[in-house]
N, C-alpha and C positions, 0 to 999 in steps of 0.2 A: 200153803199154810206152813209156818216154820214149826220146829220141834216145840215141845213142852218144857223139858227139863234136859239138862246136860249133865252127866256124871263124869267126873275124873276119878278113875279107879286105879289104885296103885297095885302093882304087881305083888305076888305072894313071896314067901320066903325062898331064898335062893340056896341051893346046895354049894357051899363055900367054905370047906374046912380049913383052908389055909388063910382065911380072913383077908382075901385080896380085895382091893377097891377095883371092882370089875369094870365100872364105867360102861363104855361101849364095846368092850372086848367080846368076841364070840365064844360060845361054848359054856355059857353059865345058865344052867337050867333051874326050874323050880325043884326044891326038895319035895319028898313026900307030904310033909307038913305044908308045904307051899302050895301044893295041888289042892289040898283040902281048904286051905284059906282062900284060894281062888274060887272054889265052888261056894264058900260062904258069902263072898262078895256078890257073885252072881245071884245066888239065892235072896239076898237082901234087895238088889235092884229089881230083880223080876217079882218080888212080893210087893212092889209099890203100886201095884194095879195100874199100870200104863205100859203099853206095849213098846219095846225097843225098836226103833225105827232105823238106827244106824249103829254101826259097830266098827271102831277102828282101833289100831294099836301101834305101839312103836314096833319097829323092825326087830328089835331084839328078841332072843329066844324067850326070855322070862316074861315078856309082856304077851307074846303070842301065846305061850301056854297059859297065861292067866286069862286071855280072852276066850280060850277054847269052851269053858263052861257056858259062856253067854252064847256062842255059836251053836252048841249043841242043843241049847234050850230053845233058841229063837230061829235056827235054820239060816241065820246071816252069815255071810262069808266075811271074816274080819279084813278090813282094808288096812294095808300098812301105810303109815303116815310118818314121814322123817321129822316132820315139824314137832312131834311130841316125844322125841327121843331123850334118852339121858344127855345131860350137858357134857361137853368134853372137858378133861381134866388132866393136868400135868402129873397128877399122882396115880393115874390109872395103871393097874397092873402091880401096884406096890402094896405093901403092908403099911397102913398109915402110921402107926406108931414109930415103927422103924424109920420111916421115910422123914418124919419130923425131927428125929434125932441126928439126922445129917445136915450140918451147918449149910452145906450147898444148897439145901432145899428151902432155906429160911427166906430167900429173896421172893420166893412164890406167894409169901404170906404177907407182903408189904402193903398191900391194899385190899383189904378184906371187903371194902365197900363195892369193888368192881364185879366180881372178886379177881385178885391177881393170879390165882391158881387155876382158872379155867374160864369157860365161856361167860361173858358178862351177864349179869342178871337181867339187864334191859333187853338183850338179845333173846334170851329165854321166854321172857314175858311177851315179847312181839310175836315170836313164832307160835306160842301157845294160843294167843289171842287170834292169830289168823287161822288156825285150825279150827278153833272153837266157832268163830264166825262163819267159816265156810260150811261146817257141819250143821250148824242151827238153820241156816237158810236153805241148805241143800236137802233137807230131811223134811218129808211130807207128814208131819205130825208124829207123835210118839216121842220117846226119849232117845237121847243120844247117848252113847257109852264110849269113852276114850280111855283105853288102858295104857297108863303112862308110868312115870317115875316120881320118886319123892321130891326131888328138887323142882322139877317143872310144875308140879301140882302146888308145891307150897308157894312158889314165885307167883303163880296164877292167883292163889288167895291173897296174897299181899297186894298185888296189882289191882285186883277188883275192889279190894277194900280201901284202896288209896293210901296204903301204908308205905313206908320206905321199902324198897327191895333189899337193902343191906340188913343182915341178920346172922345170927350165930346158928350154923347148921344143926347144932345139938338141940336147938329149941324148936325144931319144926314139929307141927301138929299134922303129921301124915304117916301114920302106922302102916304096916304091911296089910295089903288088901283092904285098906280104907277107902271110903266112898265120899268124895267132896262134890256137893250138888249145887248147880246154878240154874238160874232162869235168866231170861234176857226181856227187858221192857224197853221197847223201842231200841235205842242204840247202847242202852247201859246194862251191863251185867251184873247180877246180884247173887251172892252165895246165900243159898237157902238152907243147907243141911250139911252135917258132917256125921258119919257113922263109922264104927269099927265092928264090923259084923264077925270077924274072924278072931280066933284066940291069938294071944300075942305070939309072934314069932321071934326068931332071931335075926336081926338086922345087922349084918357085917359088911356090907359093901356099898353102902349109899355114899354119895359124894356130894 
């Protein structure tokens, strides 16, 4: 029997005083506020009155730390899944405002529909869908929790809704420690809920 619902949970606030686009760089951990946000996300999902049957997260520190409250409450060992990781980005490791002032970087902005500054949106959608499909069919009932990142979650939202993947990153509805929930009917995914259980945090490193 497959899972009942699948929740894409974004990580909490990251300690990032230099405002770096951290991307896939190691060494970026949750702030104290971010840990409280991760707990709020876990409390929200666990309060939906359905046991969590599977828990996966991106290999990055901030997602592993955001999965920790789920693990503590359920006893599940989070499985690391490369398919739900942050997209690669040419601006990784830079301060975005400073990078955009450099004319040498403008060539990376020529095709926002792809986008030309990083991993293609189609690639993100395909790997996220593959991870979701596998978890859904590989879980014997209960809910599935995948702790991921803003861009993969928002791209999944657009893909499931049948909307164009091209978008302005500033318009994403995917707050820190937000929960975007789906169900699957036959071969069709359907988004069923979106929640922001945590207090607003400072988001300085999304790509």
